[in-house]
N, C-alpha and C positions, 0 to 999 in steps of 0.2 A: 503493500499500500504507501503510496506517495506523500511523504509526509506535507507537502505543500498544500494538498488540498482541504488544509485546516485553515489556508490562508484565502483560497479563491473563491468566487462567489458563482452561484448558477442561476441565470434568470430564464423560466418559462413563460410559453409565449401561447396560452389557452391551457385551460383548467380541465380538461378532461382525462379518460383514466390512465392515456398514454402520459402524461407530467405529474400525474400524482402517482404513480408506479416508479418514472424517472426519480423522483424525488426520493423517494424509498430506496430505489437504489444506491443513489450517492450517498446518503445516510448510513444503511446498514452497510453496503456492500466497500464503500470508499470514502468513507468516514470522514465526510463533510459535514459540518456544523448545520443542523436547520437551520438557526438562522441567518446563515451566508447563502440560505435560496428563497426566491421570491418567483410566486406564481402570479402570472398577468390572467386576469377572465375578464372577458368583455360581457357577460352575462351577470346577473344577478346570483346566479345560483353556479356552484362548480359540477363537474362531471360531463360535462360536453352533450353529447348523444345518448349519455346513462342520465341524465337530468331526468328527475321527476318531482311536480308538483300538486298544487291544487286542494282542497279538503273537502269532508262531504258534503258541505252547503252548499258551495258554489261547481262541484263537481273535481275527481281527481283527474290530473295529467302523465300519460305519458306518449313522447312521440315513439319509443321503438322498444322492444324486448329482445335479446339475444339467445339464441342456442347456445349452451351448454353440455360437454360431456365431462364424466372421471376421468375416461383412459387418454386424451390426449389433451390439450390448454395445459402443456407441460410447464409453460415459465407463469402462466397465471395461477395456478394451484402451488409450484414453490414459493411464489411471493406471496400467498394468502396461508400459506401454514406459518408466515412468521408475524400476520398481524390479527390482536386478539378480535374476537368478535363483541360486540357493541351490547351482548345479551347477556354477557359471562366471559368475564375479562381471563380465565383461565382457559379458556377453548379457543384457538385460534378461527378465522374465516373459513378453512378449508373443513376444520374439522365439525367447526356447524354445520358447513352445507352436506357432507359425507352425511351426517346422523340425520337429517331433514330428508335426504332422500332413501333412504333406509327406512323410514318412515314410511312416505308419500312416493310410493314408485308409478312411474310412466306405465301404463298400457295402452292406449288408445286401440277402443273399439267401434270407433264413428269417425276414421279419417278422412273419408271424400262421401260426399252427398249428391244425391242428384237431382234433376229438378223436379222429381217425384216425390221427395223426399226421401227417399228409398238410401238406407246406406249401403254403400258398396262393397262387395267382397275386395278388398285394394289389397288383399296379399296375392290377389294373379294380377302382375303388372302391364300386362298386355302388349307386350313386346311381338314385333313379327322378326322373321329371321332375317329380315334388311336392316331393322330396328338393333338388335343386335350386335351386327356385323358396324353396323355405324357407330356404335356405342364402344364398341373394340378399337374399332380404326381411330376414334379420336384420345381414347385413353389411352394408347399407345403412342401418339404421333408426339414429337418432339416441340417444344414452345417454341422454337425457330420456324418452323414447319405449320405452325397454329400462327403464328405472327399477331396480326391485329385482325382475325377473321371474326366472326359473328359464331353463336351457338347456330343458329339457322343454314349455314354453309356447309354446316358437316352432317345434317340430319332431314332425312325427308317429311313431309307435312304431316304422314301419319304417325310420327313420332311425339307430335305435340300434341297428341288425341290420348297416346296412353297415360293410365292411372300412375307409371312411376314420374313422367315431368309433371303431373300437377301436385303429388306429395313431394317428391326433389324440390321442385317450383316452389312450392310455398313455405317448404321449410329454412330454403337459402335465399328469396326473394331474385330467384335466375329471370330472365325473360330473353326469349329468342334471339335478341337483339343483343347481346350482351357478348362479353370477351369469351372465346372458346377456350383460350387457356385458363381464367378464372372457373370456368366449370370443368375444363380436366383434373385443376388441382383441388379443388372439389368431391370430384369423384377416387380422386387416390387419398384425399385426407380423410375423407367423411367412409372410405370404403367397409368401415367394420361395421356402419350403421345401417348398408344398403340391404342386408338378409333381413332388419328389422325395419323396413321402410314405412311397414304400415301401422306399425304399433308405438313406434318411438320407445322401445323400453331403454336404450342407451341415452335418451335426453334427460337432461341433469336440473335442475331448477335451485335456484336459491332460495331463501326463505321469507323473504321478502321481493320485491321488486328489486333489482340491481343497483338502483340509486342509493336504497333504504341498506343492501346486505353487502356491498362494495365498496360504494362510492364514499359513503358515509365512516365506514372503519378505517377507509385509507386517511383521509382528511382529520379524523378526531388521532390519528397515529402522527401524522405529521405538524399538526398543531402541537399536539404535546411535547414534540421533540424543538419546538419555535420554527418551524415555518412560516414564511409570510405572506399572505394570502391578500389580491390587491383584486377584487370585484370591481363590477360595473368601470372596468378599465380595457380600455381599447389600445395594444403595441400597432402602430400606423407605419411606421419605419426601420429600418437597420440600416446604420451609417457602416459600411464595409468597406475595405479595400484590401488590394494583396499585401500580404507580408511573407519575409523571409521564413520557413517555418524551420529550427534551428536542426529539429531531428533527423527530416528528411532533406534538407540543404534546397528545398522548392520554395515556390513562391503557392501561397494557399491564401484562401479567401480568409480574412478575420473582422470581425463583428466588432467596431471602436465605437458605437453608442445606439443606444436604444432608445427609440423615442416612445409616448404614449399619448392618449388622451383620457382624459381624466373630471368630471364634472365641466366638459368646457374647455378644459386649459389643455394647454402641450408641455408636456414636461421631457424632461431627457436626463439620461442613466448613461454615464461612459462605462465602457466596458474595457476593463484593464487587461492585458496580454495575457494573463494564466486563466481571465473569467470564458466560462461556459455559457454558451444560448441554446437554448431546446426551444424548437419551434414545432408546433401541431400545424402543418399547412394544409389546406383545405379542411372542406368540411360537409358530411353528407347531412347535416341537418340544419345548413347556414339557409337562413332565409325562410324559415318554418314561420307558419301562419295558424293561428286558431282558429276557431269558429265557434258557436255555442247552438244550443236548443234552437235557436230561432233565426242565427246567423250562419252563409256558408263559411270557409276560409280567404282571406284576401289572398289574391291572384299575385303573390311576387315573382320578380322575374330577376335577371342578375344585373339591373338598372338598381334593385332595391337589396344587392348583398354584398357584404362586408366580406366574409371569411375565407376571399379568395385573393384578394390584391395586394397583398403583402407576399404571398407566392409568386404571385405572377410578376412584381417588381423584381425580384430575386431570380426569377427564371428567365427574364429577360437581360440581364446583365451577365449571368456566368454560366455555362453548359455543366451540365452534368447535376445541375438543380431542377430537372424535370419537365414537365411540360403541362400546366395547369388546361390550357384551353383543349388538351385530349379529353378530361374528366367532366368541366366546366360547362361549353359550348352548345346542350342539348337537350335540354330541360325536358322535353317529351321520350324522351328513352331512359331521362332516371329518375320519374317522379313519381310518387305514389302518395296515399293518404291512407293515416289511420286512424281510429277516434277509441277513445277511453269510455267508458259507461259506468256511472257509478248508480247504483240501486238504494235503493231504502225500502226494501222487501224482497223476499227468497224467490219470486214465483218465477221469475227466468231462470234460474238456476236449478231450483225444483224441477222444470219441466223440460228442462236441458238433460240434468241426470238423468232423468228417467227414460227420454228417448235413443239418449248415447249409449247407457248403460255404464257411464262412468262419473264417478265422484267428482266435484271440483280437485284439480293439481294432480286428478291420476290420468286426465286424455293426454292429448296435444292439439294443434291446431284441428280444428273441425272447418275442412272447405267445401266452399258449395261450387263445385266444381261447374256448374252451367249456370250459374252467375254473371253476368254482364259486366260486373264490377270485379269478378274473382276475388272472392269475399273470401275471408276465413279467418276465422277468433277462438280462441281458448279461452277455458276457464280456469285461474289457477286457484292451488289453494287458499283459503279467506285466512285472517287479511293478508291483502298484500300489501299494506302499506303501514308504516308500523304506527301510524296515527291513527287507524281507522276505528270505526265506535263497533262496536260487535253487531249493529243492527245492518249495518251497510257492507255490500259485496262491490267488488270492482272487478271489470274486464277489459280485455284490450282486445282489439278485432283491426284487419286493416283488407284495403281493396287494392290491387297489384293493374288494374283497369280505370283510374278513377275518371278518366276521358271519356267515360263510354255513357249512352243513354241506361239506365235503371231497368230492368225487369218489369219492377211495378211502380217505381217514380219515376215517372215521364220526363228525366233530365240526368245529365251526369251528378256524378259522386260529388265534383269540383263543386259544383253549384249546389249542393244542399245542404241544410242545416240537419243539424242534430237529430232532431225529432221525423226529418225526412229519410235519415239513411237509418234509421230505426225502424222506419213503416217498412224498408226494403230488407232489411234483416227478418223481420216477422211476415213477408209474404214468402220469402224463401224457405221459411222454417214452419208455415202455416200453424203459427202464433197467435192468440189476440193482443194484438197492443196494448187496450186497455186495458188488460190484464196482467202483461207480461211488462210492460214498459211505464205504467200507469205514474209510476212515481221516479223515473229515470231523468238522471243527465248525463248528453252524449257530446264530449268535445273533439271536434273533428282536428283532425291536424295535417296540413298539407304540407310536404316536404320534397320542394324541387329538385334535391340532387342526392335525394336520399340512395339510390344506387349507382350512384357518379363512378364509385371507385369499380362495377364492373363492366365499367364503357369500354369497346374493345381497345386496346393498346399495348404499345410494342413494350419490351424490355426497360429500356433505357428512358419510357415516358415517366418514370419514378425516378426521384433519385434515393441512391444509397441512404438507409439512417446517418452516417457521415460520408458525405461527397467527399470521391477520393483528394478534392481540390479545397478540400473544406480545414481549417483550424480550430476553430473552437464553435462551429455551427452545426447544429445536427436535427434532423428531421425525425420525428417521430408522430408517425398517423397511418391512416389506412390507407395514406396517396406516397408510398414508401415503398421500395424494391429486396423481398427478404426471398431467398428461396424456398419456394415447393411448400409456402405458406399460405394460409388463406386469407382474403380480407372480410371486411363484414363481420369481423370476431371480438372480442373483448382480447383474446388470445396473440391479435395480428400488432394491435398497439402496444403490448405490454413484452413480448419480443423485440420488436424496434426499440421499446423505450431500452430495456435492458442491452440492447445488442448498442447502442449511441453509448450509453453510461460506460458500459467497460471496454469501448474501443477510445474514447476521452482520456477516461480514466487512465488507459492503460489497465486494465483489473485483470489479475492471472486466474480467474476463477471459469468454469465452466460454465455455459449458458448452458440450458436443459436441449437436450436434443431433441428435434420432430422425432416422431415414432412413426416408423413405417409399417403399420401393420396391412397396408395394400401391399406387402413384399414379403406378406405370411401365408405358409400355405393353406392352412386353415382358412385366412377370411378370403381369400383367392378362391377355393372351393366351394364355400358357403355362397360368396357372391353367383360365382357361373351357375349354381344351382338354381338362386334364386333368379336369375335373367331367363331360365327356362320353366318357372315354374307358371 
């Protein structure tokens, strides 16, 4: 461990899980004092895309929810083994999560529902021989060969009507126009889940939503170590120049000053030669907007977006810092809409539990496969929020085609209020709105860039966590290049954070390697058997 780590300072742009994890690594593995670390966040709440809010009176909000498993997410669980749970300081977040999933096991019985409200036998994946050959061809193609092609470039139209596609797609939020490389990575990284794709038995959940169960324990731990948090504060610029890197003898990019806005004023911080800057470049929840029971979310575009500006400035100046325009210039291909429903009675949960055969928390997504909006929803174990009263229930839903006209509401999801969205849901489930949603609060959320990291791209379109031409600036986000790992996961952010910290501080510890389940004979045989079921 380098002794001068006690004197250097670290600055984080963005308060998402990547920054919080990197700050832990700096303190835990790099010996840096917490009071030398500052995290700048433009929102009033930390957690980035894992934020959550609201209350039982106005309704809870949740922009998204990530799928977790215990047998991969190597960096995530290694981190949370050293973070105490907020409910029991003698138990780690990891131990708390394992114990919870022992109590509440997933085994979905209603993964797909058709237009007749019939539960489909989703164990039959629906592949033709042509589909199987296409899947094999894509999964064995090199990333160089796949290039920036789309998933739809590799499959015939029939593939996109299979039960497998409906389930894989709604588990991970892919669309046919997304990156073939990312799709291939998912096939390999999650191959061990392939045989259970309809029951989702490998899916694990945190005790509460991920803000309460993952973000808050990290924040509490960091605060106890003296880390400084600057909320409602936006970093607008980095003053950079080329400087000599004494270790390599090469000219490298050095950050000299950091400029931020707070309360309408512009402030500047000098960055010393030994100091470090970590930047969460890009944001999949940038320019999000919320609606209400009576209003649709506002239609924000690139002009309303602030989360990409700094990355665009840096990328224009320096090769190797990525190409943000690959990810943020086609909202039509990267947006969808989610909504969070707060209920003051148990009528909806009662009817869904009876219909699906799953108690809340034991199912997975229920996908309405013939829905024009392509809606999916899941009933989590309750309470889903730490402060949620006993008489309140909350569930989360999303539509991957919000630009299409609904089956029961004659307009696109993007133009619908919370009440109209719930009426559409009732239409599909054949539930009586006045019975199940009489006391409901539905808050829709439009997210223009929610799958922007799935956009077709080349390897060089994303910077490395520490670009080869950078001395003291690292990138930690869903928009960096990590071989073999998959974006749209908590793991990707935490792995990028660990890689960046270890490289900049020259920490000689092993980063947990990616588990190659796809290379084991057992998983390969089970996958092939499932593909022919």
